[in-house]
N, C-alpha and C positions, 0 to 999 in steps of 0.2 A: 606699939612696937610688936607685940605678938601677932596682931592682925597683919602687919607688913611682912613679918617672917612667914606667915601662912601663905600670903600671896606669892612671895618669892619662891617658896617651896613648890607651890603648884606650877608656877612657870618653869621651874627647873625640871620637874617630872614631865611636863608637856614637851619640853625641848629634848630631853633624853629619849622620849618615846619616838620623836620624829627622826632623830639622827641615828638611832641604834640600827644595826644591821639586821635584816630579817632572817628568820630561821628557814632556810631553803635546803632542798636536796643538794648534797655536796657536788653533784654533777653540774649544777648551775654555776657554782663557784669555779669548778675546773674549766668549764667552757668559757666562762668570763675571763679567767686568768690567761687561757690560751689566746683568746681574742685580744686582750690587752697587749700581750706580747707581739702578736702579729701586726696589730695596729701601730705599735711603736715602729716596726719596720716600715709600714706604709707611710707613716709620718716622715721617716727618713727620706723617702723618695718623692712624695707627693708634690712638694713645692720646689724641689731642687732638680728633679729630672728635666723639666723643660729648659732650665738655665744651662744645665750641663750639655744637653744635646744641641742647643743652639750655639752657645758660646765656645764650647770646646770640641765637640764632635764636628760641628760645622753644618748641621742641617739647618734649613731655612725655618723661620717661625711658622710658615704655612705648612711645611711638612710635619713639624712637631704637632701642630694643631690637628692635622688630619690623622696622625697616628693616635693621639689621645682620644679624638672623637670616634675613631674606629673601635677603640677599646670600649667606649660606652655602648656602641651598637652591639658588640660582642657580648657585653654584659646583659643586654636585653635577651639575647638568645640563651645565655647561661641561666638566667632566671626562669625562662620558660621550661627549659630542659630540667633544671634543678628542681623545680616544683614537682614535676612528674616523677623524677628519680626518687625524691624524698618520700613519695607516697607509694612507690612501686615495691612489692615484696621482693623482687629480684635485686633491687639496689638498697632502698631504705635510707634512713637519715644518716646513719654512721658512714656508709660507703660514699654517700654524696659529700659529706664533710671531708673524708679522706681524699677524694678526687679533687675537691676544691683546694685543699692545701698543696697537693702534689702539682696541680696545674699552675698554681700561683708561684710555687718554687721554681718551676721550669721557666715561667715568665721572667723571673729575676735573673736566671742564667742567661737568657737571651738578651735582656737589657744590659747586663754586666759586660757582655762581650760585643755589644752592638757598635759597629763603626760606620754603618750605612743605614739608609732608610728601610730596606726590606727586613733586616733583622730587628730594627727598632719597632717596625709595624707588627712583626710576629710577637714580640714581647708584650706589646700593648693588647693585642688580640687575646693572647693567653691570659693576661692579667684580668681582662674584662670577663672572660669566661669563668675564671676561678672565683672572682668576687660574686658573679651572678649565681654560681652554684652554691655559694656559702649561705646567703641570707635566708632563703626559704627553709633550708635544712636546719640551720641553727635555731631559728625561731620555732620550728616544729618540735625540735627536741625539748626546748624550754616548755612549750605548751604541754608536751606529753608527760613531763616529770613533776609538774607542780599542780596544785589544786586550782580551781577557777578563782578562789579568793586570793591566791598568791600570785596570779599571773601579772598583775600590774607592777608589783614590786620586782618580780623576777625579770621582766622585760626592762625595767628601770636599771637593774644591776648590769645586764648585758650591754645596754646602751651607754651606761656610765663607763664601763670598761673600754668600750669602743672609743668614746670621746677622750678619755684620759690617755689611752695609748697613743692616739693620733696627736694629741697636744704634746705629750712627752717626746714623741718621735720628731716633731717639727723643731722643738727646742734642742734636743740632742743632735739632730742632724745638722742644724746650723752650727753648733759648737764643733762637731767633728770636721765639717768643711773648713771652718776657720782655723782649726789646729793643723789639719793634714792636707787639705786641698784635694783629697782623694775621693772624687765623686763616685767612682765605680765601687768603692768599698761600701757605700750605702746600699747598693743593690745586693752585694754579697751578704751583708747583715740582714737585710730584708728577707732574702732567700732562706737563710738559716733560721729566722723566726718562723717561717712556714714549715720547715722541716721539724722543728720542735713542736709546733702545733699539730702536725701529722702524728708524731709519736705520742703526744698527750691524748689525742682522740683514739688512737689505736689501742693504747694501754688502759685508759681510764673510762672511756665512754662506750657502754654496750648499746646495741640496737634498741631503740625505744618504739619503733613502729609496731603496732599491735596487729592482730589478725585482720587481713583485708581480703576482699573478693579477688581472687587471682584470675577470674575470667575476663576482667576488663582489659582493654587495650591500654598501651602506655599513656596515651593522651586522652583517655576517656574522661578523666576528671575535669578537663578543660571544657568539655561540652556541658557538663553540669554547672560549672562555675559561670559560664557565659550566660546561663539562663537565670542566675540568682539575682533577683532585682535588688534586695538590700545590699548585696556586695557591691554592685555597680553604683548605687546611690552613694555609698560610702567612698568608693573610688573617686567620684567626682570631687568630693570635699577633701579627700586625701591629696589629690593633685594640687589643690589650692594651698594646703598646708606646706607641702614640699616646695612649692614655688616660693612661698614666703621664706623658707629656710635658705633656698638658693639665693634670694635677694640679699639676705644678710651677708652671705659669704662672697658673692660676686659683685653686686651692685653697690652696696654700702661703702666698701673701701674706696672705690673710685669717687663716689659722691663726696665722701669726707675730704678726699685729697684735692678736689677741684671746686667744690661749691659751698663749703662751710668755712666761715670766717672765725679767726681767733686773734685777738689783740690787733684788730684792724688789718690783718693779712688774710687774703682769700686762699683757702686751702690748708688743711692740717698737715703737719709734717709726718714723715714715715714713723718717727718715734712716737708721736701722739696716737697715730692710728694703731700702732702695735700695742700701745698701752690700753686703748679702748677695747681691742679684741681679746687681749689677755684677760682683762676684767670680765668680758662676756663669757669666755671659755671657763675661767675659774669659778665664776658664780654659777654657771650652769652645772658644773660638776658638783659643787657643794650643795646645791639645792635639789639635785635629781631625786634622791631618796625622800627627803622631807616633802617635796611637792607630790610625788607619786603616792606616798602614804597619806598625806593630808586630803587628797582628792578621792581616795578610794571609797570613802563613805557616800559620795554623791553619785557614783555609778560612772560608767565609761562615757556615755553620751554627754553628760554634764561636765565631765573632766575636759572633753574636747571643746565644749562650748566655752568653758573657762579659758582654755588655750586661745580660742578665737578672739575673745574679749581682750586678752593680753596682747595679742598681735595687733589688734586695732589701736589700743593705747600706745603700743610701741611705735607704730607707724606715725601716729599723731605727734609723738615726741620727736621723731626724726624730722618730720615736716617743720616743727618749731625750731629745731636745731639749725635748719637751713635758712630760715627767714629772720632769725634773731640776730642782733648785733652785740649782745652781751651774754656772757655765761654759756656760750655754745657748747663748750666741752662738758659742762655739767648736764645739759640737756641730752647730749649724746650718750653720756654714761647712764643716765636714767633710761633712755630708750633701749639701749642694749641690755640693761638689767631686766627690764620688763620682757624683752624678747627671749632672754635666757629662761625666764619662768614659763613663757609660752611654749618653748621647745621642750622643757622638762614635763609639762603637762601633756603635750601631744605624743611624744615618741612611745612611751610605754602603753598609754591608753589606746593608741591606734592599733598596735599589734595585738593587744589583748582583745579588742573589739572584733578584729578579723577572725581570731581564733574562736570567739563566741559565735560568730555567724557561720563558720565553716562546719560541715559534717566532719566527724572525727577522722574518717578515712581519707579526707581530701585537704587536710591542713596544709600540706606542702604546696599544693596548687593555689589555694586561697592566699597563703602568705607570699607566694610568688607574684600574684597580682598586686598585693600590697607593696612589694618591692618594686614592681614595674611602675607604680605610681611615682615612686621616688625618681626613677629614671626620666619619666615624662616631666615632672616638676623641675628637675635639674637641667632639662633642655629648655623649658619655657622661661625659667627665671633669668639665666644669663642672657638669653636672646632678647627678651623683652627689656630687661634692664639696660643692656648695651645700646639698644635703639633709643630708649628714653634719654640716656645721658648725652646723646648727640643732638637733642632737640633744643628749642629755646628754653630759657631759664624758667619761665612760667609753667611750661610743660613738665620740666624736671621736678619742680617743687610740688606741682599738682599731682604728680605720680604717687607721692606718699599719702596725700589725702585720698586719692582713689583707692590705694591699697587698704587704707583704714576702712573705707566704706565697703570694700569687698567682703569684709568679715561678716557683714549682715547677711550676705548670700550664703556664706558658710554656715552661719547659725540656723538659717531657714532650712538648709539641706539637712542639718543634723536633727532638727525637730521633726522633719518629715521622716527621716530614718528611724527615729525613736517611735513614731507612730506605726511604721511598717513592722518593726520588730515586736511591738506590743500586740499588733494584730496577728502576727505569726505565732506568738506564744498562746493566743486564745484558741487557735484552730488545731 
């Protein structure tokens, strides 16, 4: 019995170590709280805006798709400009974040009053720019105010706040629509969340950009980044990871609804699909800190290799979900669970690795390229997945096997990057 008690005590201490909150600069917590709040507002509008503008405003689905797609293009421009602004002594991280919040709030004003396509388009373009300005600046701030040893957990906190806020927003937005039917109120609440975020940054977050060379032109950092071989080697694998994420969010729901059998019926119900993705989101949130902390000892490259292995296993489980005639729901739950761990391993380690590669004066530009990889992955993922789902069944099922095999390429690229970084440290 004493031996059993010792084992239980050891497990308890290990568990509390994994789930305890890290001791970080208070500005990381303030930034995360502001992001959680603004993402609650985003969750309000993300899933319900297309429904509102098609069903109630009367825009065609094509027009709504063009408007949302235009916002993504504007987001690319925002990321490019935002990275240079974050590194510029004239602007800096703080001003870029303030502009991000202000532009996003204006976007919600446009969307709240939109009754035709031009105003809807303006709202989406402004929102794309606002979000594009946000990511390079906020990740640069986090990198500035924590030690290298804390970066993985700090980025995990920011990403956790992001995913929690978005999830809560989707849930509360649906409840608000069910109770009031006032879709435009969602945009008003979203806009107010950005105003609060603006005030929080203005009051509580001082500029973190250190002394930089003021003789460089605004886009000079891009010329340096474009010649950085390790950065672009990482960018190639980063696009693969973000494509995987996009497949989970865009391709898997349709796959489950059309090609997975349950109790002899082809296609899972909306309620089952909602249950599956709620499980995925909740597990991802619960495991974010433990996974980031547990992988810290192995280094960033091996954390990403671990993520790739989990993605491969997750895709294999999804493949099995589609071909099995028994216990499909259980295999789907297992696949989404493994993919949640893969996401938790990837998101903080990816940002921390880009910061490690970047010269200190060019963190904004390098993190902008990191963010651009997300834009590319989220273009490739839905496009490729949509095409696959229109093919013959053997192609559709084989797609998940192909995705699983593709992680071997990701691992090979990461090992190559590890060798490049080791060589750079020796010179």
